[in-house]
N, CA, C, O and the ligand as a Tripos MOL2 file, in Angstrom:
@<TRIPOS>MOLECULE
protein
  257   255    65     0     0
PROTEIN
NO_CHARGES

@<TRIPOS>ATOM
      1 N           0.8310   -1.2050    0.0000 N.3       1 MET1
      2 CA          0.0000    0.0000    0.0000 C.3       1 MET1
      3 C           0.8670    1.2570    0.0000 C.2       1 MET1
      4 O           0.3690    2.3500    0.2670 O.2       1 MET1
      5 N           2.1240    1.1160   -0.2880 N.am      2 ASN2
      6 CA          3.0030    2.2830   -0.2840 C.3       2 ASN2
      7 C           3.0290    2.9220   -1.6670 C.2       2 ASN2
      8 O           3.5950    2.3640   -2.6070 O.2       2 ASN2
      9 N           2.4130    4.0980   -1.7850 N.am      3 GLU3
     10 CA          2.3260    4.7800   -3.0800 C.3       3 GLU3
     11 C           3.2130    6.0210   -3.0760 C.2       3 GLU3
     12 O           2.8590    7.0510   -3.6510 O.2       3 GLU3
     13 N           4.3510    5.9140   -2.4330 N.am      4 GLN4
     14 CA          5.2150    7.0770   -2.3310 C.3       4 GLN4
     15 C           6.0330    7.2860   -3.6020 C.2       4 GLN4
     16 O           6.5900    8.3640   -3.8060 O.2       4 GLN4
     17 N           6.1100    6.2720   -4.4530 N.am      5 SER5
     18 CA          6.8860    6.4290   -5.6790 C.3       5 SER5
     19 C           5.9630    6.5710   -6.8750 C.2       5 SER5
     20 O           4.8830    5.9820   -6.9300 O.2       5 SER5
     21 N           6.4130    7.3640   -7.8220 N.am      6 LYS6
     22 CA          5.6420    7.5610   -9.0510 C.3       6 LYS6
     23 C           6.3040    6.7970  -10.1760 C.2       6 LYS6
     24 O           7.5280    6.7990  -10.3140 O.2       6 LYS6
     25 N           5.4810    6.1430  -10.9800 N.am      7 LYS7
     26 CA          6.0120    5.4300  -12.1320 C.3       7 LYS7
     27 C           5.9320    6.3230  -13.3570 C.2       7 LYS7
     28 O           4.9100    6.9570  -13.6200 O.2       7 LYS7
     29 N           7.0260    6.3610  -14.0960 N.am      8 CYS8
     30 CA          7.0470    7.1360  -15.3210 C.3       8 CYS8
     31 C           6.1510    6.4640  -16.3650 C.2       8 CYS8
     32 O           6.1810    5.2450  -16.5300 O.2       8 CYS8
     33 N           5.3520    7.2770  -17.0690 N.am      9 LEU9
     34 CA          4.4540    6.7220  -18.0720 C.3       9 LEU9
     35 C           5.2080    6.2820  -19.3230 C.2       9 LEU9
     36 O           4.6970    5.4990  -20.1240 O.2       9 LEU9
     37 N           6.4190    6.7880  -19.4820 N.am     10 TYR10
     38 CA          7.1460    6.5550  -20.7350 C.3      10 TYR10
     39 C           8.1480    5.4170  -20.6180 C.2      10 TYR10
     40 O           8.2460    4.5660  -21.5010 O.2      10 TYR10
     41 N           8.9080    5.4140  -19.4920 N.am     11 CYS11
     42 CA          9.9380    4.3790  -19.3640 C.3      11 CYS11
     43 C           9.6580    3.4390  -18.1960 C.2      11 CYS11
     44 O          10.4430    2.5240  -17.9490 O.2      11 CYS11
     45 N           8.5380    3.6470  -17.4600 N.am     12 GLN12
     46 CA          8.1450    2.8030  -16.3280 C.3      12 GLN12
     47 C           9.1610    2.8250  -15.2050 C.2      12 GLN12
     48 O           9.1710    1.9300  -14.3610 O.2      12 GLN12
     49 N          10.0180    3.8400  -15.1830 N.am     13 GLY13
     50 CA         11.0020    3.9490  -14.1070 C.3      13 GLY13
     51 C          10.3810    4.5230  -12.8530 C.2      13 GLY13
     52 O           9.4160    5.2850  -12.9240 O.2      13 GLY13
     53 N          10.9280    4.1620  -11.7020 N.am     14 ASP14
     54 CA         10.4220    4.6630  -10.4280 C.3      14 ASP14
     55 C          11.0550    6.0100  -10.0910 C.2      14 ASP14
     56 O          12.2560    6.2080  -10.2720 O.2      14 ASP14
     57 N          10.2340    6.9240   -9.6030 N.am     15 ASN15
     58 CA         10.6960    8.2320   -9.1900 C.3      15 ASN15
     59 C          10.0710    8.5770   -7.8460 C.2      15 ASN15
     60 O           9.0360    8.0250   -7.4710 O.2      15 ASN15
     61 N          10.7080    9.4940   -7.1250 N.am     16 ASP16
     62 CA         10.1390    9.9280   -5.8510 C.3      16 ASP16
     63 C           8.8770   10.7430   -6.0850 C.2      16 ASP16
     64 O           8.6690   11.3230   -7.1500 O.2      16 ASP16
     65 N           8.0390   10.7660   -5.0490 N.am     17 GLU17
     66 CA          6.7850   11.5170   -5.1180 C.3      17 GLU17
     67 C           7.0300   12.9930   -5.4090 C.2      17 GLU17
     68 O           6.2250   13.6510   -6.0670 O.2      17 GLU17
     69 N           8.1590   13.5060   -4.9080 N.am     18 SER18
     70 CA          8.4310   14.9380   -5.0340 C.3      18 SER18
     71 C           9.0040   15.2890   -6.3990 C.2      18 SER18
     72 O           9.0720   16.4670   -6.7490 O.2      18 SER18
     73 N           9.4130   14.3040   -7.1680 N.am     19 ASP19
     74 CA          9.9970   14.5960   -8.4810 C.3      19 ASP19
     75 C           8.9180   15.0770   -9.4530 C.2      19 ASP19
     76 O           7.8050   14.5520   -9.4830 O.2      19 ASP19
     77 N           9.2750   16.0770  -10.2390 N.am     20 THR20
     78 CA          8.3360   16.5650  -11.2430 C.3      20 THR20
     79 C           8.6850   16.0190  -12.6190 C.2      20 THR20
     80 O           7.8460   15.9910  -13.5190 O.2      20 THR20
     81 N           9.9400   15.5820  -12.7750 N.am     21 HIS21
     82 CA         10.3600   15.0070  -14.0410 C.3      21 HIS21
     83 C          11.0380   13.6690  -13.7900 C.2      21 HIS21
     84 O          11.6810   13.4670  -12.7590 O.2      21 HIS21
     85 N          10.8880   12.7670  -14.7350 N.am     22 CYS22
     86 CA         11.4840   11.4460  -14.6020 C.3      22 CYS22
     87 C          12.9990   11.5570  -14.5480 C.2      22 CYS22
     88 O          13.6180   12.2560  -15.3500 O.2      22 CYS22
     89 N          13.5810   10.8520  -13.5840 N.am     23 ARG23
     90 CA         15.0340   10.8950  -13.4510 C.3      23 ARG23
     91 C          15.7190    9.9610  -14.4480 C.2      23 ARG23
     92 O          16.9420    9.9850  -14.5810 O.2      23 ARG23
     93 N          14.9430    9.1440  -15.1430 N.am     24 HIS24
     94 CA         15.5030    8.1970  -16.1140 C.3      24 HIS24
     95 C          15.4580    8.7430  -17.5390 C.2      24 HIS24
     96 O          16.4440    8.6600  -18.2720 O.2      24 HIS24
     97 N          14.3120    9.3010  -17.9290 N.am     25 CYS25
     98 CA         14.1760    9.7710  -19.3120 C.3      25 CYS25
     99 C          13.8880   11.2610  -19.3980 C.2      25 CYS25
    100 O          13.9010   11.8200  -20.4940 O.2      25 CYS25
    101 N          13.6260   11.9280  -18.2590 N.am     26 GLY26
    102 CA         13.4660   13.3750  -18.2660 C.3      26 GLY26
    103 C          12.0830   13.8570  -18.6410 C.2      26 GLY26
    104 O          11.8620   15.0650  -18.7240 O.2      26 GLY26
    105 N          11.1360   12.9470  -18.8730 N.am     27 MET27
    106 CA          9.7880   13.3670  -19.2170 C.3      27 MET27
    107 C           9.0540   13.8580  -17.9700 C.2      27 MET27
    108 O           9.3420   13.4220  -16.8560 O.2      27 MET27
    109 N           8.1010   14.7730  -18.1720 N.am     28 ALA28
    110 CA          7.3210   15.2820  -17.0490 C.3      28 ALA28
    111 C           6.4650   14.1700  -16.4560 C.2      28 ALA28
    112 O           5.8570   13.3790  -17.1780 O.2      28 ALA28
    113 N           6.4310   14.1270  -15.1280 N.am     29 LEU29
    114 CA          5.6360   13.1100  -14.4540 C.3      29 LEU29
    115 C           4.2350   13.6470  -14.1540 C.2      29 LEU29
    116 O           4.0650   14.8500  -13.9540 O.2      29 LEU29
    117 N           3.2420   12.7730  -14.1230 N.am     30 PRO30
    118 CA          1.8950   13.2030  -13.7770 C.3      30 PRO30
    119 C           1.8470   13.6290  -12.3130 C.2      30 PRO30
    120 O           2.4150   12.9660  -11.4460 O.2      30 PRO30
    121 N           1.1770   14.7200  -12.0510 N.am     31 GLN31
    122 CA          1.0330   15.2020  -10.6870 C.3      31 GLN31
    123 C          -0.1550   14.5180  -10.0340 C.2      31 GLN31
    124 O          -1.2290   14.4030  -10.6230 O.2      31 GLN31
    125 N           0.0600   14.0640   -8.8040 N.am     32 LYS32
    126 CA         -1.0300   13.3990   -8.0910 C.3      32 LYS32
    127 C          -1.7830   14.4100   -7.2400 C.2      32 LYS32
    128 O          -1.2670   14.8890   -6.2300 O.2      32 LYS32
    129 N          -2.9770   14.7260   -7.6430 N.am     33 HIS33
    130 CA         -3.8440   15.5730   -6.8430 C.3      33 HIS33
    131 C          -5.1780   14.8640   -6.6850 C.2      33 HIS33
    132 O          -5.6820   14.2740   -7.6410 O.2      33 HIS33
    133 N          -5.7520   14.9140   -5.5000 N.am     34 PRO34
    134 CA         -7.0480   14.2470   -5.2990 C.3      34 PRO34
    135 C          -8.1310   14.8230   -6.1880 C.2      34 PRO34
    136 O          -9.0840   14.1190   -6.5230 O.2      34 PRO34
    137 N          -8.0140   16.0800   -6.5780 N.am     35 GLN35
    138 CA         -9.0400   16.6970   -7.4050 C.3      35 GLN35
    139 C          -8.5920   16.7850   -8.8600 C.2      35 GLN35
    140 O          -9.0690   17.6270   -9.6210 O.2      35 GLN35
    141 N          -7.6830   15.9190   -9.2270 N.am     36 ASP36
    142 CA         -7.2280   15.9140  -10.6120 C.3      36 ASP36
    143 C          -8.3760   15.5900  -11.5490 C.2      36 ASP36
    144 O          -9.1380   14.6500  -11.3240 O.2      36 ASP36
    145 N          -8.4870   16.3880  -12.6080 N.am     37 LYS37
    146 CA         -9.6240   16.2550  -13.5170 C.3      37 LYS37
    147 C          -9.6850   14.8670  -14.1480 C.2      37 LYS37
    148 O         -10.7560   14.2660  -14.2250 O.2      37 LYS37
    149 N          -8.5630   14.3700  -14.5890 N.am     38 ARG38
    150 CA         -8.5550   13.0710  -15.2620 C.3      38 ARG38
    151 C          -8.9270   11.9470  -14.2920 C.2      38 ARG38
    152 O          -9.6220   11.0030  -14.6670 O.2      38 ARG38
    153 N          -8.4640   12.0540  -13.0510 N.am     39 THR39
    154 CA         -8.7980   11.0340  -12.0540 C.3      39 THR39
    155 C         -10.2980   10.9890  -11.8410 C.2      39 THR39
    156 O         -10.8840    9.9120  -11.7330 O.2      39 THR39
    157 N         -10.9260   12.1680  -11.7780 N.am     40 ARG40
    158 CA        -12.3690   12.2260  -11.5660 C.3      40 ARG40
    159 C         -13.1090   11.6870  -12.7790 C.2      40 ARG40
    160 O         -14.0960   10.9670  -12.6300 O.2      40 ARG40
    161 N         -12.6490   12.0230  -13.9730 N.am     41 ILE41
    162 CA        -13.2950   11.5180  -15.1920 C.3      41 ILE41
    163 C         -13.1700   10.0000  -15.2470 C.2      41 ILE41
    164 O         -14.1340    9.3070  -15.5720 O.2      41 ILE41
    165 N         -11.9880    9.4830  -14.9310 N.am     42 ASN42
    166 CA        -11.8070    8.0280  -14.9180 C.3      42 ASN42
    167 C         -12.7380    7.3780  -13.9020 C.2      42 ASN42
    168 O         -13.2970    6.3130  -14.1640 O.2      42 ASN42
    169 N         -12.9060    8.0110  -12.7500 N.am     43 PHE43
    170 CA        -13.7910    7.4610  -11.7330 C.3      43 PHE43
    171 C         -15.2270    7.4000  -12.2650 C.2      43 PHE43
    172 O         -15.9230    6.4050  -12.0620 O.2      43 PHE43
    173 N         -15.6690    8.4650  -12.9460 N.am     44 PHE44
    174 CA        -17.0370    8.4820  -13.4560 C.3      44 PHE44
    175 C         -17.2110    7.4680  -14.5880 C.2      44 PHE44
    176 O         -18.2700    6.8520  -14.7090 O.2      44 PHE44
    177 N         -16.1930    7.2930  -15.4060 N.am     45 ILE45
    178 CA        -16.2820    6.2890  -16.4780 C.3      45 ILE45
    179 C         -16.3930    4.8980  -15.8730 C.2      45 ILE45
    180 O         -17.1940    4.0830  -16.3300 O.2      45 ILE45
    181 N         -15.6000    4.6240  -14.8530 N.am     46 LYS46
    182 CA        -15.6760    3.3190  -14.1950 C.3      46 LYS46
    183 C         -17.0380    3.1160  -13.5450 C.2      46 LYS46
    184 O         -17.6380    2.0500  -13.6800 O.2      46 LYS46
    185 N         -17.5260    4.1310  -12.8440 N.am     47 ALA47
    186 CA        -18.8350    4.0300  -12.1880 C.3      47 ALA47
    187 C         -19.9270    3.8200  -13.2380 C.2      47 ALA47
    188 O         -20.8470    3.0310  -13.0250 O.2      47 ALA47
    189 N         -19.8290    4.5170  -14.3610 N.am     48 PHE48
    190 CA        -20.8000    4.3690  -15.4450 C.3      48 PHE48
    191 C         -20.8310    2.9450  -15.9630 C.2      48 PHE48
    192 O         -21.9070    2.3760  -16.1440 O.2      48 PHE48
    193 N         -19.6780    2.3650  -16.2020 N.am     49 TRP49
    194 CA        -19.6180    0.9930  -16.7240 C.3      49 TRP49
    195 C         -20.1110   -0.0200  -15.7060 C.2      49 TRP49
    196 O         -20.7470   -1.0080  -16.0730 O.2      49 TRP49
    197 N         -19.8250    0.2120  -14.4390 N.am     50 VAL50
    198 CA        -20.3400   -0.6840  -13.3960 C.3      50 VAL50
    199 C         -21.8600   -0.6670  -13.4180 C.2      50 VAL50
    200 O         -22.4910   -1.7180  -13.3020 O.2      50 VAL50
    201 N         -22.4590    0.5120  -13.5650 N.am     51 ILE51
    202 CA        -23.9230    0.6260  -13.6070 C.3      51 ILE51
    203 C         -24.4660   -0.0570  -14.8560 C.2      51 ILE51
    204 O         -25.4590   -0.7820  -14.7800 O.2      51 ILE51
    205 N         -23.8290    0.1630  -16.0040 N.am     52 VAL52
    206 CA        -24.2830   -0.4500  -17.2580 C.3      52 VAL52
    207 C         -24.2360   -1.9720  -17.1530 C.2      52 VAL52
    208 O         -25.1990   -2.6510  -17.5100 O.2      52 VAL52
    209 N         -23.1300   -2.5030  -16.6710 N.am     53 VAL53
    210 CA        -22.9910   -3.9640  -16.5330 C.3      53 VAL53
    211 C         -24.0270   -4.4960  -15.5500 C.2      53 VAL53
    212 O         -24.6100   -5.5590  -15.7660 O.2      53 VAL53
    213 N         -24.2510   -3.7640  -14.4830 N.am     54 PHE54
    214 CA        -25.2460   -4.1650  -13.4920 C.3      54 PHE54
    215 C         -26.6370   -4.2060  -14.1240 C.2      54 PHE54
    216 O         -27.3850   -5.1560  -13.8930 O.2      54 PHE54
    217 N         -26.9940   -3.2020  -14.9120 N.am     55 CYS55
    218 CA        -28.3090   -3.1570  -15.5610 C.3      55 CYS55
    219 C         -28.4670   -4.3280  -16.5400 C.2      55 CYS55
    220 O         -29.5130   -4.9770  -16.5610 O.2      55 CYS55
    221 N         -27.4480   -4.5990  -17.3410 N.am     56 ILE56
    222 CA        -27.5110   -5.7070  -18.3010 C.3      56 ILE56
    223 C         -27.6620   -7.0240  -17.5480 C.2      56 ILE56
    224 O         -28.4640   -7.8770  -17.9300 O.2      56 ILE56
    225 N         -26.8970   -7.1840  -16.4880 N.am     57 PHE57
    226 CA        -26.9770   -8.3890  -15.6680 C.3      57 PHE57
    227 C         -28.3820   -8.5620  -15.0990 C.2      57 PHE57
    228 O         -28.9270   -9.6660  -15.1210 O.2      57 PHE57
    229 N         -28.9640   -7.5000  -14.5970 N.am     58 MET58
    230 CA        -30.3000   -7.5870  -14.0220 C.3      58 MET58
    231 C         -31.3540   -7.8810  -15.0870 C.2      58 MET58
    232 O         -32.3290   -8.5820  -14.8150 O.2      58 MET58
    233 N         -31.1650   -7.3470  -16.3070 N.am     59 MET59
    234 CA        -32.1240   -7.6010  -17.3850 C.3      59 MET59
    235 C         -32.1580   -9.0830  -17.7420 C.2      59 MET59
    236 O         -33.2210   -9.6290  -18.0390 O.2      59 MET59
    237 N         -30.9980   -9.7330  -17.7140 N.am     60 TYR60
    238 CA        -30.9460  -11.1550  -18.0320 C.3      60 TYR60
    239 C         -31.3150  -12.0180  -16.8230 C.2      60 TYR60
    240 O         -31.8000  -13.1400  -16.9680 O.2      60 TYR60
    241 N         -31.0780  -11.4730  -15.6400 N.am     61 TYR61
    242 CA        -31.3320  -12.2550  -14.4440 C.3      61 TYR61
    243 C         -32.8240  -12.2590  -14.0930 C.2      61 TYR61
    244 O         -33.3440  -13.2500  -13.5800 O.2      61 TYR61
    245 N         -33.5050  -11.1480  -14.3730 N.am     62 PHE62
    246 CA        -34.9430  -11.0550  -14.1180 C.3      62 PHE62
    247 C         -35.6800  -10.7280  -15.3940 C.2      62 PHE62
    248 O         -36.1410   -9.5980  -15.5580 O.2      62 PHE62
    249 N         -35.8100  -11.6870  -16.3170 N.am     63 PRO63
    250 CA        -36.5120  -11.4040  -17.5690 C.3      63 PRO63
    251 C         -38.0170  -11.3190  -17.3330 C.2      63 PRO63
    252 O         -38.6070  -12.2280  -16.7490 O.2      63 PRO63
    253 N         -38.6270  -10.2490  -17.7760 N.am     64 ARG64
    254 CA        -40.0630  -10.0910  -17.6420 C.3      64 ARG64
    255 C         -40.6120   -9.4480  -18.8970 C.2      64 ARG64
    256 O         -41.8180   -9.2210  -18.9970 O.2      64 ARG64
    257 ZN         10.8720    8.0430  -17.6280 Zn       65 ZN65
@<TRIPOS>BOND
     1     1     2 1
     2     2     3 1
     3     3     4 2
     4     3     5 am
     5     5     6 1
     6     6     7 1
     7     7     8 2
     8     7     9 am
     9     9    10 1
    10    10    11 1
    11    11    12 2
    12    11    13 am
    13    13    14 1
    14    14    15 1
    15    15    16 2
    16    15    17 am
    17    17    18 1
    18    18    19 1
    19    19    20 2
    20    19    21 am
    21    21    22 1
    22    22    23 1
    23    23    24 2
    24    23    25 am
    25    25    26 1
    26    26    27 1
    27    27    28 2
    28    27    29 am
    29    29    30 1
    30    30    31 1
    31    31    32 2
    32    31    33 am
    33    33    34 1
    34    34    35 1
    35    35    36 2
    36    35    37 am
    37    37    38 1
    38    38    39 1
    39    39    40 2
    40    39    41 am
    41    41    42 1
    42    42    43 1
    43    43    44 2
    44    43    45 am
    45    45    46 1
    46    46    47 1
    47    47    48 2
    48    47    49 am
    49    49    50 1
    50    50    51 1
    51    51    52 2
    52    51    53 am
    53    53    54 1
    54    54    55 1
    55    55    56 2
    56    55    57 am
    57    57    58 1
    58    58    59 1
    59    59    60 2
    60    59    61 am
    61    61    62 1
    62    62    63 1
    63    63    64 2
    64    63    65 am
    65    65    66 1
    66    66    67 1
    67    67    68 2
    68    67    69 am
    69    69    70 1
    70    70    71 1
    71    71    72 2
    72    71    73 am
    73    73    74 1
    74    74    75 1
    75    75    76 2
    76    75    77 am
    77    77    78 1
    78    78    79 1
    79    79    80 2
    80    79    81 am
    81    81    82 1
    82    82    83 1
    83    83    84 2
    84    83    85 am
    85    85    86 1
    86    86    87 1
    87    87    88 2
    88    87    89 am
    89    89    90 1
    90    90    91 1
    91    91    92 2
    92    91    93 am
    93    93    94 1
    94    94    95 1
    95    95    96 2
    96    95    97 am
    97    97    98 1
    98    98    99 1
    99    99   100 2
   100    99   101 am
   101   101   102 1
   102   102   103 1
   103   103   104 2
   104   103   105 am
   105   105   106 1
   106   106   107 1
   107   107   108 2
   108   107   109 am
   109   109   110 1
   110   110   111 1
   111   111   112 2
   112   111   113 am
   113   113   114 1
   114   114   115 1
   115   115   116 2
   116   115   117 am
   117   117   118 1
   118   118   119 1
   119   119   120 2
   120   119   121 am
   121   121   122 1
   122   122   123 1
   123   123   124 2
   124   123   125 am
   125   125   126 1
   126   126   127 1
   127   127   128 2
   128   127   129 am
   129   129   130 1
   130   130   131 1
   131   131   132 2
   132   131   133 am
   133   133   134 1
   134   134   135 1
   135   135   136 2
   136   135   137 am
   137   137   138 1
   138   138   139 1
   139   139   140 2
   140   139   141 am
   141   141   142 1
   142   142   143 1
   143   143   144 2
   144   143   145 am
   145   145   146 1
   146   146   147 1
   147   147   148 2
   148   147   149 am
   149   149   150 1
   150   150   151 1
   151   151   152 2
   152   151   153 am
   153   153   154 1
   154   154   155 1
   155   155   156 2
   156   155   157 am
   157   157   158 1
   158   158   159 1
   159   159   160 2
   160   159   161 am
   161   161   162 1
   162   162   163 1
   163   163   164 2
   164   163   165 am
   165   165   166 1
   166   166   167 1
   167   167   168 2
   168   167   169 am
   169   169   170 1
   170   170   171 1
   171   171   172 2
   172   171   173 am
   173   173   174 1
   174   174   175 1
   175   175   176 2
   176   175   177 am
   177   177   178 1
   178   178   179 1
   179   179   180 2
   180   179   181 am
   181   181   182 1
   182   182   183 1
   183   183   184 2
   184   183   185 am
   185   185   186 1
   186   186   187 1
   187   187   188 2
   188   187   189 am
   189   189   190 1
   190   190   191 1
   191   191   192 2
   192   191   193 am
   193   193   194 1
   194   194   195 1
   195   195   196 2
   196   195   197 am
   197   197   198 1
   198   198   199 1
   199   199   200 2
   200   199   201 am
   201   201   202 1
   202   202   203 1
   203   203   204 2
   204   203   205 am
   205   205   206 1
   206   206   207 1
   207   207   208 2
   208   207   209 am
   209   209   210 1
   210   210   211 1
   211   211   212 2
   212   211   213 am
   213   213   214 1
   214   214   215 1
   215   215   216 2
   216   215   217 am
   217   217   218 1
   218   218   219 1
   219   219   220 2
   220   219   221 am
   221   221   222 1
   222   222   223 1
   223   223   224 2
   224   223   225 am
   225   225   226 1
   226   226   227 1
   227   227   228 2
   228   227   229 am
   229   229   230 1
   230   230   231 1
   231   231   232 2
   232   231   233 am
   233   233   234 1
   234   234   235 1
   235   235   236 2
   236   235   237 am
   237   237   238 1
   238   238   239 1
   239   239   240 2
   240   239   241 am
   241   241   242 1
   242   242   243 1
   243   243   244 2
   244   243   245 am
   245   245   246 1
   246   246   247 1
   247   247   248 2
   248   247   249 am
   249   249   250 1
   250   250   251 1
   251   251   252 2
   252   251   253 am
   253   253   254 1
   254   254   255 1
   255   255   256 2
@<TRIPOS>SUBSTRUCTURE
     1 MET1         2 RESIDUE 1 A MET
     2 ASN2         6 RESIDUE 1 A ASN
     3 GLU3        10 RESIDUE 1 A GLU
     4 GLN4        14 RESIDUE 1 A GLN
     5 SER5        18 RESIDUE 1 A SER
     6 LYS6        22 RESIDUE 1 A LYS
     7 LYS7        26 RESIDUE 1 A LYS
     8 CYS8        30 RESIDUE 1 A CYS
     9 LEU9        34 RESIDUE 1 A LEU
    10 TYR10       38 RESIDUE 1 A TYR
    11 CYS11       42 RESIDUE 1 A CYS
    12 GLN12       46 RESIDUE 1 A GLN
    13 GLY13       50 RESIDUE 1 A GLY
    14 ASP14       54 RESIDUE 1 A ASP
    15 ASN15       58 RESIDUE 1 A ASN
    16 ASP16       62 RESIDUE 1 A ASP
    17 GLU17       66 RESIDUE 1 A GLU
    18 SER18       70 RESIDUE 1 A SER
    19 ASP19       74 RESIDUE 1 A ASP
    20 THR20       78 RESIDUE 1 A THR
    21 HIS21       82 RESIDUE 1 A HIS
    22 CYS22       86 RESIDUE 1 A CYS
    23 ARG23       90 RESIDUE 1 A ARG
    24 HIS24       94 RESIDUE 1 A HIS
    25 CYS25       98 RESIDUE 1 A CYS
    26 GLY26      102 RESIDUE 1 A GLY
    27 MET27      106 RESIDUE 1 A MET
    28 ALA28      110 RESIDUE 1 A ALA
    29 LEU29      114 RESIDUE 1 A LEU
    30 PRO30      118 RESIDUE 1 A PRO
    31 GLN31      122 RESIDUE 1 A GLN
    32 LYS32      126 RESIDUE 1 A LYS
    33 HIS33      130 RESIDUE 1 A HIS
    34 PRO34      134 RESIDUE 1 A PRO
    35 GLN35      138 RESIDUE 1 A GLN
    36 ASP36      142 RESIDUE 1 A ASP
    37 LYS37      146 RESIDUE 1 A LYS
    38 ARG38      150 RESIDUE 1 A ARG
    39 THR39      154 RESIDUE 1 A THR
    40 ARG40      158 RESIDUE 1 A ARG
    41 ILE41      162 RESIDUE 1 A ILE
    42 ASN42      166 RESIDUE 1 A ASN
    43 PHE43      170 RESIDUE 1 A PHE
    44 PHE44      174 RESIDUE 1 A PHE
    45 ILE45      178 RESIDUE 1 A ILE
    46 LYS46      182 RESIDUE 1 A LYS
    47 ALA47      186 RESIDUE 1 A ALA
    48 PHE48      190 RESIDUE 1 A PHE
    49 TRP49      194 RESIDUE 1 A TRP
    50 VAL50      198 RESIDUE 1 A VAL
    51 ILE51      202 RESIDUE 1 A ILE
    52 VAL52      206 RESIDUE 1 A VAL
    53 VAL53      210 RESIDUE 1 A VAL
    54 PHE54      214 RESIDUE 1 A PHE
    55 CYS55      218 RESIDUE 1 A CYS
    56 ILE56      222 RESIDUE 1 A ILE
    57 PHE57      226 RESIDUE 1 A PHE
    58 MET58      230 RESIDUE 1 A MET
    59 MET59      234 RESIDUE 1 A MET
    60 TYR60      238 RESIDUE 1 A TYR
    61 TYR61      242 RESIDUE 1 A TYR
    62 PHE62      246 RESIDUE 1 A PHE
    63 PRO63      250 RESIDUE 1 A PRO
    64 ARG64      254 RESIDUE 1 A ARG
    65 ZN65       257 GROUP 0 **** ****
């Protein structure tokens, strides 16, 4: 459960949480913020798909 290191999206290298750029390839690292727009969008996409799958499952489970 230790998320203190950030993985580079380009070279998969490990970097410290405080690093803003990858120490291996020099690319900018994603900033971790709880209110990050992409994180929230991903959460809503996941929640949407869970609801869709649940509805499809219920339609087949209770056919009327
Ligand atoms: Zn890198």
